N, C-alpha and C positions, 0 to 999 in steps of 0.2 A: 712856601711861597705865599705871599699875601693874596687874599681874595679867593682862597680855596673853600672857605666856609663862612657863612653869614648866619648869625643868630639874632633875631629881632632887628635885622637891618645893620647890625654891628659886625664889622670884619673881626671874626673871632681871634685871628692872630694878633690883632692890636692889643688884646688883653691876654696873650700867651696861650690861647686855646687852639688845638689842632685836632683833627679827626683821629680816633683810635682804630683798633683792629675791626675789620669787617663793617665799618661805618656805612659806606655806600651800599654794600650788599644788603645790610639790614634795612636801609631806607627803601631799596628797590624791591624788597620781598613783596609779593602780591598780597593784597587784602582778600579776605574770604568773602563769601556771599552771605546775605541774610538768609534765614530759613525760608524755604519755599512753602507756599500755601498747600496744605495737604488735607485730603478728606478720606478718612478711614471708615467708610460706610460698612456697617455690619452685614448688609444685604448684598455686597459685591465682594469678589475675590480681590485680595491685595488692597491697594489704596490708590487714590488719584493724586497726582502731583501736578500742580500748575507751574509750568516753567516760564510763563510769559513775564516779561519785565523783571529780570533778576537785578537785584540791587546790592551794592557793596555794604559790608558790615564794618563797624568800627574795628580798629585793630590796635594791638599793643606792640610796641617796638622798644628794644633796648639798644641804646647807642653808647659807644665808648668814646670818651674824650681824654686827651692828654693836656695837662695844664703845666705850663713851663714858666720859669722865672730865672733871672740871672743871679739872684741871691735868694736865700730862704724867705726874706722879707718880701721881695718882689713876687715870689711864687705865692705866698700867702695873700698878697693884695690881689693878684690875678684870680686866685681861687675864690676870694670873696666877691669879686666882680662877676665871676661866672655864676655863683650862687644867687646874686642879685638878679641876673638875667633869668635864671630858671624860676625863681620864686615870684615872678610876675604871674605865673600860672599858665598863661598862653604863650607858647614859644613857636616862633616861625623860623624854620631852618631852610636855607637855600645853599645848594652846592652847585656852583656854576658848571662843574664837570657833568652834572646830570642835566642841566638846562637853566639858563638865567631866569626863565619864566616859570620854573617849577618851584613852588614854595610849599613845604610841608607844614601844615598848621597842626601843632601838637599841644597836648595838655601835659604839663609836668606832673608825674605821679610820684617821684621820689627816687632815691638811690636804690640800686639793686644790691646794696651791701657789698659791692666790689670796689675797693679803694686800695691803691698801693702808692707808696711814697718812696722816692729814691733815698739812698743813704745820705746824700748831701742836702736833702730837703728842697731841691730846686725843680724837681719833676714829679708829677703824680699822674695816676691814671684812675679815672672814675667812670663807672658804668651807671647810666641813668635810664630810668623807665619812663616812657611816654605812652600816651594814648592818642591815636589819630581818630577823632570822632567822625570825620567824614572824608574818607580816602578819595572820593570823587572831586573834592575841592582842593586843588593844588595850584591855584592861580595866585 
């Protein structure tokens, strides 16, 4: 269906891209917290941990994409268009099923060396690594 995934404001299906396995689950996985401030005073038992104001840490996320084309040439053109979107460096992903106002601001880190191509060269699957520098900013 059109409008299931937007990459940098572009309807991904318009260039033959759809979500792969566990795409939404990987996006929805929680970010960890930054380390708490600790004081390991040699004159006291144990250590003190300050739990006030916990903040989210940056997180890494791997997303799987399926690239389709009606012919091998169409597939290759769609794959190149996808690479162009990724290689801007800053990638904004929106999945309306999660929320129209939820935008994941990601940094493209590269391929996870997981790529497969169908025998007819019209469909491929690619896993891509991203970093979300600020999980608190999803507007």
